N, C-alpha and C positions, 0 to 999 in steps of 0.2 A: 321315085316316088315313093316304093315302098322305105323307104329309108328315111324319110321324113314324116309317115303313119307311124312307121317304129317310134321317132323319136317325141310325136304328138303321143303317143302312146304311154310311153315310157315316164314324159312329164304329168302326164294325166295321173298315171299311179303315182309319181311321186307327192303329189298335191293331198293325194287322198290319205298316203301312209303317213305323210311328212307332221308333226304337228304346228301346224303355223301360228297360231298365237303363242306358241313358245318364241318363236324369232322374235318377236315385237317385244321382247324385252332383257335388253342386250347390258342395261345397269344393275337390272334386279336381278339378275340369275344366282348371285352368290346367295341374295337374303331370302327367295323363293326355297331354292335347296337346301339351306339352314333351317327355315322350319318345317319345311317338308320332312326331314329326317328325323329333325327334333320330336314333331307330331309324330311321324311313324315309328322312332324307338318308344315313345313312350304309351302306344296303343300296344305294342306288340308285347312290353314287359306287363301292361293293365291285361294281357290273353293270358298271360303266365298266371297271376293273380286271380282272373274268372277259372281259371282250371285248379288253384287250390283251394280258392274257397269254395266251389261247385263240390267235388269230391272230398272235403271234408265236412261238409253240409252245412257249412253256415250260411248257404241261399237257401234253407228251407223258411228262414224268415225272411218274409217281406220286406222288412223294416231296414233290415242287413242290407239286401239287394239294393234296395230306394237309396239309401245313402252309398255305398259303394258308386250307384251309377252316378248318384248326385255329384261326388267329388273328384269322380272318371269323366265329366264333362266340362270339367273348369278348364284345363288346359287348351280343350278345343275352344271356345268359347274365348279364349286367351288369345289363341291362335287367331279366331276371326276377328276380331277387334284391331287388330296389329295387321293384317290384312289388308282390311278395310281403309285402315288410317294411312300406312306408311308405302302402299303403292300404289305405283298412277298408271302402270300399264294393262291393258288389258288382258295378255296372258299370260301376268305376275299372280292375277286376281285372279284367273279362272283356274291356274295350278294350284293355288292354295285351298282355293274352294272347295275342288273337289278331292285334296286329301282331307282337310277338314270336315264334309260330309263323310267321310268314310271313318273316320275317328269319331265323329259322333253315333256314327252306327257302332260302332265296337262298344263304347263307351256305355252305351245303353241296353249289351248282352245281359248284364246282370240280372234285370226286367225281365227278360227273356226265361233264360236260365231256373229262374224262382217258379216258375211254370210246370218246370219237370221235374225240379228238387226233392224226390221222397224221403231221401237221406237223412236223417237228422243228425246232427252233431252228437260224438260221443264222447267219450272220457279222452281218449288220445286227442280228440281235436283241437287243442290249446297247444299240445307239446308239439303238434307235424306245425303248428304256424310260427309258433315259436323258432323251432329248427329251419325253416322257410327264410325265418326272418334272418337268423346267423348265416346262411346260404347268401340269400342278398347283401349282407353287411361286407361278407366276403368278396362278392364281384363288382360292390362300391368300391373297393382298394383300385379298382381299375377304371371305373368308368363311375366318379364321385358321384350323379345324381341318382345313381339305383339304390341310392341311399335315402331318399323316400320312401321305396317301397319296401325298404326295409321297416323304417319308422310305421307305414302305416300296418305290415304284419306286426311288430311288436306291442300297439296297442291294441289291437284286435285278439292278441294270444293275451293280452294283461285282462282285459276286458271279458273272457271268454269262461276263464276258471278258477278255483279258487289255489289249487294247489302250489304248494310253497315255491317247487323247483323252478315252475315253470313261470311262474312270477318274477323267479329272479334270473330266469334267462330273459325273460321278456325286458322287465327291468338292464340289465346291464347292455343288453343289446340297442334298448333306444336312447342309453345313458352314452353310450360308443357312437351308433348313429346321428344323433343331434351333435356330440362333438365335433366327428368328421364335417357334416353337413355346414356346420359353422365355421371351421376352418376353410372348407372348399369354399363357402362364399366370401371369408376373409381373403383369400388369394386371390377370387375375382380381382374386389373393389382394390387390393393393393398392385395388382399389376395392367390397371384398364385405366 
């Protein structure tokens, strides 16, 4: 008797712990993981940009924070449409909706950071952002989509200050990043 009670308890515990909707998506598993990993990777890199812009004082401007939140939410909205259109099972949709909700929350973080941003941009803000664009461009050599973030930092650095050195760094970073992103897109089209 006690052996069957323990078996029932183990089965009951397993049903509460196991993600049952995930078992209903045997054909969509790869697509769900690909979408979740892509969106999670973007959210983590966007958090790095949030920290960069907060500590350099760019969130002192409410318009900048709104624009960053608006641009950052675009991948989550695209992922939402992909999840609703291409996935058939409830498990696949529910897992993706969870990742999308977290990504939307992290995308709206600049609006919250704007409320506590008391530091105004300094004369070195554009230089720091331009150097961050170079670091992101070097990281894009290993993971090509990071070039998009290097482009974003390059544009922010370009519009932040009129110093010729910073403009040169930003423009050269933008030229290399756009070229690299174009080459990467060409390779995707070529081999798909």
